[in-house]
Steps between C-alpha positions, in 0.01 A plus 500: 500500500180383336695393193713278725190351662316452171806331352527264796134411543316529169515338160344789309156343466194667660405586857844638576423648841310199632770257388779724623339555842418131547843373401681776688305420815600133484870573444532790744256397775513120470271264687319745728156573356472828693840617379414404140169690522676813631766473230239439228292803604805727533631394158163562333461843663855606409459372143175696464686815609765421237230452236338833588832678442580312178153562355485865603245460778730628771242618754702382797716719717878497466520304830272224367708474183820483705346230719414298189859527383629392841269197500615401150865545600457287812321227303769499232780479758326228703424302185858513377631410845270196522584384149875545540517341846268202444657233276163358391366842404828592333481183291141573396570859400820418310388193304313479169152642455321172572632500857374851577167447324433186705602681817267792419215262420542331841510837678189616314325183619611562859776241521845594627740251346805647327629167369236226502600138513491332155 
Protein backbone atom coordinates (compact mmCIF):
# COMPACT_ATOMS: atom_id res chain seq x y z
CA UNK A 1 0.00 0.00 0.00
CA UNK A 2 2.84 2.37 0.76
CA UNK A 3 4.30 1.76 -2.68
CA UNK A 4 0.98 2.89 -4.17
CA UNK A 5 0.97 6.01 -2.01
CA UNK A 6 4.62 6.82 -2.64
CA UNK A 7 4.08 6.42 -6.38
CA UNK A 8 1.08 8.75 -6.31
CA UNK A 9 2.45 11.46 -4.03
CA UNK A 10 6.24 11.62 -4.28
CA UNK A 11 8.80 12.35 -6.94
CA UNK A 12 11.65 10.41 -5.32
CA UNK A 13 13.45 13.45 -3.95
CA UNK A 14 13.90 13.89 -0.16
CA UNK A 15 11.48 14.25 2.74
CA UNK A 16 9.29 11.44 1.47
CA UNK A 17 7.00 11.16 4.49
CA UNK A 18 6.41 14.88 4.89
CA UNK A 19 5.63 15.35 1.20
CA UNK A 20 3.49 12.22 1.07
CA UNK A 21 1.50 13.16 4.19
CA UNK A 22 0.97 16.76 3.06
CA UNK A 23 -0.12 15.88 -0.46
CA UNK A 24 -2.23 12.94 0.68
CA UNK A 25 -4.02 15.14 3.20
CA UNK A 26 -4.94 17.69 0.51
CA UNK A 27 -6.24 15.07 -1.94
CA UNK A 28 -8.05 12.86 0.58
CA UNK A 29 -9.29 15.44 3.11
CA UNK A 30 -9.66 18.51 0.89
CA UNK A 31 -10.42 21.99 2.17
CA UNK A 32 -11.08 21.24 5.84
CA UNK A 33 -8.00 22.18 7.87
CA UNK A 34 -9.01 19.88 10.75
CA UNK A 35 -9.55 16.94 8.41
CA UNK A 36 -6.20 17.60 6.69
CA UNK A 37 -4.42 17.75 10.07
CA UNK A 38 -5.96 14.42 11.15
CA UNK A 39 -5.07 12.83 7.82
CA UNK A 40 -1.52 14.25 7.92
CA UNK A 41 -0.90 12.95 11.46
CA UNK A 42 -2.40 9.52 10.71
CA UNK A 43 -0.32 9.17 7.54
CA UNK A 44 2.90 10.11 9.34
CA UNK A 45 2.22 7.70 12.22
CA UNK A 46 1.34 4.83 9.87
CA UNK A 47 4.39 5.53 7.69
CA UNK A 48 6.64 5.50 10.76
CA UNK A 49 5.22 2.07 11.68
CA UNK A 50 5.99 0.93 8.12
CA UNK A 51 9.54 2.30 8.40
CA UNK A 52 10.10 0.48 11.69
CA UNK A 53 9.17 -2.82 10.05
CA UNK A 54 11.21 -2.19 6.89
CA UNK A 55 14.30 -1.15 8.87
CA UNK A 56 14.04 -3.97 11.41
CA UNK A 57 12.92 -1.86 14.35
CA UNK A 58 9.64 -3.68 14.80
CA UNK A 59 8.97 -2.92 18.48
CA UNK A 60 5.25 -2.48 17.96
CA UNK A 61 2.64 -5.08 18.71
CA UNK A 62 0.99 -7.07 15.92
CA UNK A 63 -2.19 -4.98 16.42
CA UNK A 64 -0.31 -1.70 15.88
CA UNK A 65 1.28 -3.08 12.71
CA UNK A 66 -2.11 -4.26 11.46
CA UNK A 67 -3.58 -0.83 12.21
CA UNK A 68 -0.81 0.80 10.18
CA UNK A 69 -1.60 -1.48 7.26
CA UNK A 70 -5.31 -0.67 7.53
CA UNK A 71 -4.58 3.07 7.54
CA UNK A 72 -2.34 2.72 4.47
CA UNK A 73 -4.98 0.63 2.69
CA UNK A 74 -7.72 3.16 3.45
CA UNK A 75 -5.54 6.05 2.27
CA UNK A 76 -4.63 4.23 -0.95
CA UNK A 77 -8.27 3.38 -1.69
CA UNK A 78 -9.52 6.90 -0.88
CA UNK A 79 -6.74 8.43 -2.98
CA UNK A 80 -7.51 6.27 -6.00
CA UNK A 81 -11.23 6.92 -5.63
CA UNK A 82 -10.69 10.70 -5.52
CA UNK A 83 -8.31 10.66 -8.48
CA UNK A 84 -10.49 8.41 -10.62
CA UNK A 85 -13.75 10.23 -9.83
CA UNK A 86 -12.53 13.84 -10.07
CA UNK A 87 -11.82 14.90 -13.67
CA UNK A 88 -9.39 17.66 -12.64
CA UNK A 89 -7.39 15.32 -10.41
CA UNK A 90 -7.51 12.57 -13.03
CA UNK A 91 -6.10 15.00 -15.61
CA UNK A 92 -3.29 16.07 -13.28
CA UNK A 93 -2.27 12.52 -12.40
CA UNK A 94 -2.41 11.24 -15.99
CA UNK A 95 -0.62 14.08 -17.80
CA UNK A 96 3.10 14.68 -18.29
CA UNK A 97 5.46 15.21 -15.38
CA UNK A 98 5.28 19.01 -15.50
CA UNK A 99 1.58 18.91 -14.61
CA UNK A 100 2.08 16.74 -11.52
CA UNK A 101 5.19 18.62 -10.40
CA UNK A 102 3.34 21.94 -10.54
CA UNK A 103 0.40 20.41 -8.70
CA UNK A 104 2.70 19.03 -5.97
CA UNK A 105 4.47 22.38 -5.66
CA UNK A 106 1.12 24.14 -5.12
CA UNK A 107 0.05 21.54 -2.53
CA UNK A 108 3.39 21.87 -0.72
CA UNK A 109 2.80 25.64 -0.57
CA UNK A 110 -0.72 25.14 0.80
CA UNK A 111 -2.68 25.92 -2.35
CA UNK A 112 -5.37 23.56 -3.60
CA UNK A 113 -5.65 24.15 -7.32
CA UNK A 114 -5.52 21.06 -9.53
CA UNK A 115 -5.56 22.97 -12.82
CA UNK A 116 -4.64 26.64 -12.42
CA UNK A 117 -5.78 29.19 -14.93
CA UNK A 118 -3.06 30.08 -17.48
